[in-house]
C-alpha positions as a printed NumPy array, in Angstrom:
array([[-60.103,  -3.553, -11.792],
       [-59.936,  -6.111,  -9.036],
       [-62.566,  -8.873,  -8.931],
       [-63.358, -11.52 ,  -6.324],
       [-63.962, -15.006,  -7.763],
       [-65.854, -17.297,  -5.381],
       [-65.877, -20.799,  -6.857],
       [-65.057, -24.176,  -5.269],
       [-64.37 , -26.021,  -8.536],
       [-60.566, -25.657,  -8.987],
       [-60.612, -26.166, -12.753],
       [-63.384, -23.623, -13.27 ],
       [-61.817, -21.068, -10.923],
       [-58.535, -21.336, -12.873],
       [-60.395, -20.792, -16.145],
       [-62.226, -17.821, -14.697],
       [-59.05 , -16.225, -13.374],
       [-57.23 , -16.699, -16.693],
       [-60.134, -15.359, -18.761],
       [-60.626, -12.343, -16.496],
       [-56.903, -11.627, -16.544],
       [-56.967, -11.621, -20.358],
       [-59.877,  -9.161, -20.185],
       [-57.892,  -6.829, -17.939],
       [-59.077,  -7.828, -14.484],
       [-57.032,  -8.846, -11.462],
       [-58.86 , -11.784,  -9.901],
       [-58.554, -13.21 ,  -6.391],
       [-59.963, -16.727,  -5.93 ],
       [-61.77 , -18.008,  -2.808],
       [-63.203, -21.528,  -2.6  ],
       [-65.496, -21.408,   0.447],
       [-68.261, -19.27 ,   1.89 ],
       [-66.581, -18.172,   5.108],
       [-63.455, -16.817,   3.402],
       [-65.609, -15.224,   0.695],
       [-67.621, -13.256,   3.239],
       [-64.456, -12.025,   4.965],
       [-62.593, -11.127,   1.741],
       [-65.555,  -9.199,   0.367],
       [-65.721,  -7.066,   3.498],
       [-61.974,  -6.502,   3.807],
       [-60.907,  -5.729,   0.224],
       [-61.919,  -3.032,  -2.256],
       [-63.235,  -5.177,  -5.114],
       [-65.053,  -3.703,  -8.081],
       [-67.241,  -6.786,  -8.532],
       [-67.655, -10.398,  -7.42 ],
       [-68.451, -13.58 ,  -9.329],
       [-70.225, -15.717,  -6.739],
       [-71.083, -19.417,  -6.936],
       [-74.01 , -20.552,  -4.78 ],
       [-72.974, -24.105,  -3.895],
       [-70.04 , -23.479,  -1.585],
       [-68.556, -25.373,   1.363],
       [-68.775, -23.643,   4.725],
       [-71.821, -21.555,   3.893],
       [-73.799, -21.039,   0.703],
       [-73.286, -18.206,  -1.709],
       [-76.74 , -16.869,  -0.817],
       [-75.729, -16.583,   2.844],
       [-72.507, -14.846,   1.818],
       [-74.46 , -12.369,  -0.289],
       [-77.008, -11.709,   2.457],
       [-74.167, -11.097,   4.936],
       [-72.551,  -8.592,   2.568],
       [-75.8  ,  -6.71 ,   2.096],
       [-76.509,  -6.662,   5.844],
       [-73.126,  -4.973,   6.258],
       [-74.114,  -2.372,   3.622],
       [-71.556,  -3.677,   1.126],
       [-72.594,  -2.343,  -2.291],
       [-70.189,  -4.603,  -4.194],
       [-71.75 ,  -5.567,  -7.563],
       [-72.369,  -9.327,  -7.556],
       [-72.802, -11.656, -10.516],
       [-74.15 , -15.003,  -9.337],
       [-72.786, -17.986, -11.239],
       [-74.673, -21.175, -10.522],
       [-76.053, -24.451, -11.854],
       [-79.252, -23.574,  -9.939],
       [-80.911, -21.858, -12.877],
       [-84.655, -22.272, -12.334],
       [-86.662, -19.041, -12.426],
       [-87.495, -19.172,  -8.699],
       [-83.81 , -19.653,  -7.831],
       [-82.934, -16.601,  -9.904],
       [-85.624, -14.626,  -8.077],
       [-84.207, -15.788,  -4.745],
       [-80.755, -14.618,  -5.819],
       [-82.009, -11.182,  -6.816],
       [-83.972, -10.85 ,  -3.574],
       [-80.764, -11.641,  -1.67 ],
       [-79.06 ,  -8.698,  -3.388],
       [-77.542, -10.054,  -6.612],
       [-77.046,  -7.632,  -9.5  ],
       [-76.929, -10.259, -12.25 ],
       [-77.321, -14.036, -12.589],
       [-75.702, -16.449, -15.05 ],
       [-76.513, -20.151, -15.134],
       [-74.017, -22.958, -15.681],
       [-72.915, -24.032, -18.211],
       [-72.064, -20.645, -19.665],
       [-69.91 , -18.978, -22.305],
       [-66.913, -17.154, -20.859],
       [-67.333, -14.255, -23.295],
       [-70.86 , -13.684, -21.989],
       [-69.675, -13.682, -18.384],
       [-66.984, -11.119, -19.159],
       [-69.423,  -8.915, -21.098],
       [-71.935,  -9.035, -18.23 ],
       [-69.22 ,  -8.208, -15.711],
       [-67.971,  -5.261, -17.755],
       [-71.509,  -3.904, -18.134],
       [-72.182,  -4.374, -14.434],
       [-69.092,  -2.408, -13.434],
       [-69.882,   0.372, -15.93 ],
       [-73.424,   0.749, -14.625],
       [-72.286,   0.759, -11.02 ],
       [-69.417,   3.213, -11.376],
       [-70.623,   5.555, -14.119],
       [-74.36 ,   4.946, -14.47 ],
       [-73.778,   4.437, -18.192],
       [-74.878,   1.468, -20.295],
       [-72.468,   1.89 , -23.204],
       [-68.726,   2.254, -23.619],
       [-66.533,   3.805, -20.954],
       [-66.044,   7.48 , -21.873],
       [-64.235,  10.302, -20.124],
       [-62.957,  13.737, -21.18 ],
       [-63.237,  13.003, -24.909],
       [-61.695,   9.525, -24.747],
       [-63.648,   6.339, -25.541],
       [-62.322,   3.045, -24.21 ],
       [-62.875,  -0.097, -26.278],
       [-62.91 ,  -2.945, -23.758],
       [-63.039,  -5.663, -26.41 ],
       [-60.043,  -4.482, -28.427],
       [-58.28 ,  -2.926, -25.423],
       [-57.713,   0.35 , -27.227],
       [-58.762,   3.968, -26.723],
       [-60.018,   6.605, -29.16 ],
       [-59.196,  10.264, -28.508],
       [-61.264,  13.339, -29.374],
       [-59.656,  13.598, -32.817],
       [-60.773,  10.075, -33.712],
       [-57.309,   8.567, -33.449],
       [-57.21 ,   5.064, -31.985],
       [-54.37 ,   4.16 , -29.655],
       [-53.576,   0.489, -29.089],
       [-52.912,  -0.389, -25.451],
       [-50.913,  -3.097, -23.776],
       [-52.697,  -5.15 , -21.135],
       [-51.371,  -3.086, -18.235],
       [-51.962,   0.229, -20.028],
       [-55.572,  -0.797, -20.633],
       [-56.157,  -1.833, -17.023],
       [-54.587,   1.344, -15.68 ],
       [-56.488,   3.645, -18.051],
       [-59.77 ,   1.911, -17.261],
       [-59.171,   2.573, -13.54 ],
       [-58.795,   6.28 , -14.29 ],
       [-61.673,   6.562, -16.767],
       [-64.136,   4.83 , -14.458],
       [-63.267,   7.372, -11.762],
       [-62.846,  10.622, -13.718],
       [-61.306,  13.494, -11.751],
       [-60.811,  11.328,  -8.649],
       [-57.303,  11.429,  -7.227],
       [-56.044,   7.841,  -7.107],
       [-53.074,   7.037,  -4.915],
       [-50.459,   4.468,  -5.906],
       [-51.814,   2.151,  -3.221],
       [-55.331,   2.327,  -4.698],
       [-54.021,   1.69 ,  -8.216],
       [-51.901,  -1.25 ,  -7.082],
       [-54.873,  -2.711,  -5.22 ],
       [-57.   ,  -2.591,  -8.378],
       [-54.345,  -3.75 , -10.84 ],
       [-52.701,  -6.648,  -9.074],
       [-53.549,  -9.902,  -7.362],
       [-53.299,  -9.899,  -3.571],
       [-49.91 , -11.684,  -3.617],
       [-48.151,  -9.148,  -5.874],
       [-44.75 ,  -7.779,  -4.906],
       [-45.499,  -4.268,  -3.601],
       [-42.194,  -2.629,  -4.544],
       [-42.208,  -3.942,  -8.108],
       [-45.886,  -3.041,  -8.465],
       [-45.19 ,   0.564,  -7.414],
       [-42.412,   0.917,  -9.978],
       [-44.587,  -0.65 , -12.687],
       [-47.44 ,   1.797, -12.059],
       [-45.071,   4.738, -12.566],
       [-43.706,   3.236, -15.786],
       [-47.149,   2.695, -17.296],
       [-48.463,   6.098, -16.282],
       [-45.58 ,   7.607, -18.253],
       [-46.379,   5.356, -21.218],
       [-50.014,   6.473, -21.191],
       [-48.935,  10.105, -21.06 ],
       [-46.815,   9.591, -24.165],
       [-49.783,   8.129, -26.036],
       [-52.579,  10.378, -24.782],
       [-50.791,  13.617, -23.974],
       [-48.627,  14.764, -21.105],
       [-51.518,  16.48 , -19.326],
       [-53.916,  13.538, -19.643],
       [-52.826,  12.166, -16.261],
       [-51.759,  14.752, -13.748],
       [-49.773,  14.274, -10.581],
       [-51.061,  15.558,  -7.269],
       [-47.913,  15.57 ,  -5.19 ],
       [-48.242,  13.572,  -2.007],
       [-51.694,  12.313,  -3.057],
       [-51.555,  10.416,  -6.345],
       [-52.791,  10.891,  -9.901],
       [-55.981,  11.927, -11.63 ],
       [-57.226,  11.613, -15.195],
       [-58.122,  14.849, -16.932],
       [-57.845,  13.947, -20.591],
       [-56.552,  16.914, -22.566],
       [-58.784,  19.358, -20.73 ],
       [-57.172,  22.462, -19.338]])
């Protein structure tokens, strides 16, 4: 899943990107309001972590601009402005969640995971699809027989893309866009996607991810 990080503190943005990467997210960092507004409208992000105190224009103005353009991107506001009326202002502007600084990174990641689950599946609990249950904390998956399969970082990220969009046909371009940072090498990324799809098939069953020739792949579990 690809996430936009809007934060003008370089040290904090590095920490956020590293922590989100460890949790299976590809994060793009923007440090000002004008670029944030443009990136949000141009790129298919699954969520945004948005600071309010930004150079150029404030995070609230960025958020209002996104909502005026009908962008439904889930937004977690991250800000030192943590008074109750500031939170209310953020929610009125279109925020989906609000976390005050200072914060615990584990809480931010948990909130972001829950936000994406609610937005994409309508579910509050674990990501489930076709008899498989994804454990986002341990980065493993349990099949319908109760067997747990450990996943590498890339396997986890790829499987989560499929399970959050069950039955959707996902092209290689869509998968690459969600799995990699914007500066990734396209040719190597394409080859890597194919390698890890084959690895998932070996763990979960050959028919768990099916190829739609000329279109992409879709996740079907072991269902016939």
